[in-house]
SERO-4910 file (N, C-alpha, C, O; in steps of 0.05 Angstrom, whole numbers):
BEGIN
 pado doro    nc1    nc2    nc3   cac1   cac2   cac3    cc1    cc2    cc3    oc1    oc2    oc3
  Met    A  -2080   2313     88  -2083   2302    107  -2110   2301    123  -2123   2321    129
  Ile    A  -2117   2279    128  -2143   2271    152  -2144   2267    171  -2133   2248    184
  Asp    A  -2166   2292    184  -2164   2305    219  -2183   2282    227  -2206   2286    220
  Arg    A  -2177   2256    239  -2191   2240    253  -2216   2252    277  -2239   2247    284
  Asp    A  -2202   2264    282  -2224   2290    298  -2239   2314    300  -2250   2324    319
  His    A  -2236   2323    265  -2251   2354    250  -2271   2350    256  -2275   2327    263
  Val    A  -2297   2372    257  -2325   2366    265  -2332   2357    231  -2352   2345    224
  Leu    A  -2303   2367    211  -2322   2349    175  -2319   2322    186  -2301   2316    202
  Ser    A  -2340   2301    174  -2337   2263    160  -2311   2265    163  -2298   2285    168
  Ile    A  -2297   2229    157  -2281   2233    145  -2287   2227    119  -2269   2233    102
  Thr    A  -2310   2215    109  -2320   2219     82  -2313   2246     69  -2304   2253     47
  Arg    A  -2321   2255     87  -2325   2287     75  -2298   2297     66  -2296   2307     43
  Gln    A  -2274   2296     85  -2261   2298     85  -2240   2286     63  -2220   2298     56
  Ala    A  -2247   2260     54  -2237   2248     36  -2239   2258      1  -2225   2259    -19
  Gln    A  -2268   2264     11  -2291   2269    -22  -2258   2305    -31  -2246   2309    -52
  Leu    A  -2257   2320     -8  -2254   2340    -15  -2225   2338    -29  -2221   2354    -48
  Leu    A  -2204   2321    -20  -2192   2323    -19  -2180   2296    -46  -2158   2284    -48
  Asn    A  -2208   2295    -63  -2198   2275    -79  -2194   2256    -85  -2186   2251   -108
  Ile    A  -2199   2226    -55  -2182   2209    -46  -2201   2191    -30  -2217   2198    -13
  Ser    A  -2195   2165    -39  -2216   2145    -46  -2218   2138     -4  -2200   2132     12
  Arg    A  -2256   2142      1  -2241   2138     23  -2224   2120     40  -2205   2126     56
  Gly    A  -2238   2088     32  -2227   2076     39  -2188   2068     42  -2179   2048     54
  Thr    A  -2171   2091     27  -2147   2092     28  -2131   2108     53  -2107   2112     56
  Val    A  -2154   2115     70  -2169   2138    100  -2158   2117    117  -2138   2123    131
  Tyr    A  -2168   2087    117  -2161   2078    130  -2141   2046    131  -2138   2030    150
  Tyr    A  -2127   2044    100  -2115   2029     89  -2084   2031    108  -2075   2054    109
  Leu    A  -2071   2014    118  -2052   2019    135  -2029   1993    115  -2032   1969    108
  Pro    A  -2012   2010    113  -1990   1989     95  -1968   1970    105  -1946   1975    114
  Gln    A  -1984   1939     98  -1960   1914    101  -1936   1926    109  -1927   1947    101
  Pro    A  -1923   1906    133  -1891   1911    138  -1878   1900    113  -1887   1884     97
  Lys    A  -1851   1912    113  -1841   1886    100  -1833   1868    107  -1826   1870    130
  Thr    A  -1829   1842     92  -1813   1820    100  -1794   1817     94  -1786   1830     74
  Ser    A  -1769   1795    110  -1734   1801    114  -1735   1779     76  -1757   1776     66
  Arg    A  -1722   1773     69  -1707   1747     57  -1728   1711     68  -1743   1695     57
  Ser    A  -1718   1714     94  -1728   1699    110  -1755   1698    108  -1766   1676    111
  Gly    A  -1765   1712    105  -1800   1713    103  -1812   1722    120  -1836   1724    125
  Ala    A  -1783   1729    139  -1799   1739    180  -1801   1772    176  -1786   1789    168
  Arg    A  -1823   1772    186  -1830   1809    186  -1818   1835    216  -1826   1840    239
  Asp    A  -1811   1838    209  -1789   1864    232  -1809   1872    236  -1825   1880    219
  Pro    A  -1814   1870    269  -1836   1883    291  -1827   1917    281  -1843   1935    287
  Ser    A  -1798   1923    265  -1795   1954    265  -1814   1967    244  -1827   1988    245
  Asp    A  -1814   1942    220  -1826   1966    206  -1850   1956    210  -1840   1935    201
  Tyr    A  -1874   1949    216  -1902   1950    225  -1897   1982    240  -1908   2003    233
  Glu    A  -1878   1978    263  -1885   1995    285  -1877   2030    265  -1886   2049    278
  Lys    A  -1866   2037    246  -1859   2056    230  -1887   2061    201  -1892   2079    185
  Ala    A  -1897   2036    208  -1919   2040    188  -1936   2059    202  -1939   2083    194
  Val    A  -1953   2045    232  -1976   2057    236  -1960   2081    257  -1970   2089    279
  Ala    A  -1933   2091    246  -1930   2117    272  -1948   2143    253  -1951   2165    263
***
């Protein structure tokens, strides 16, 4: 897992984990209900 407070840069940590640096900053989009309205609790779970 990436540690934002680690002495190694985020870029270097991503390289060592063999993942794209862009995935470090990606936040999953909350799912929408059938009505199309977003459930705020889904977003809170995604960013927690």
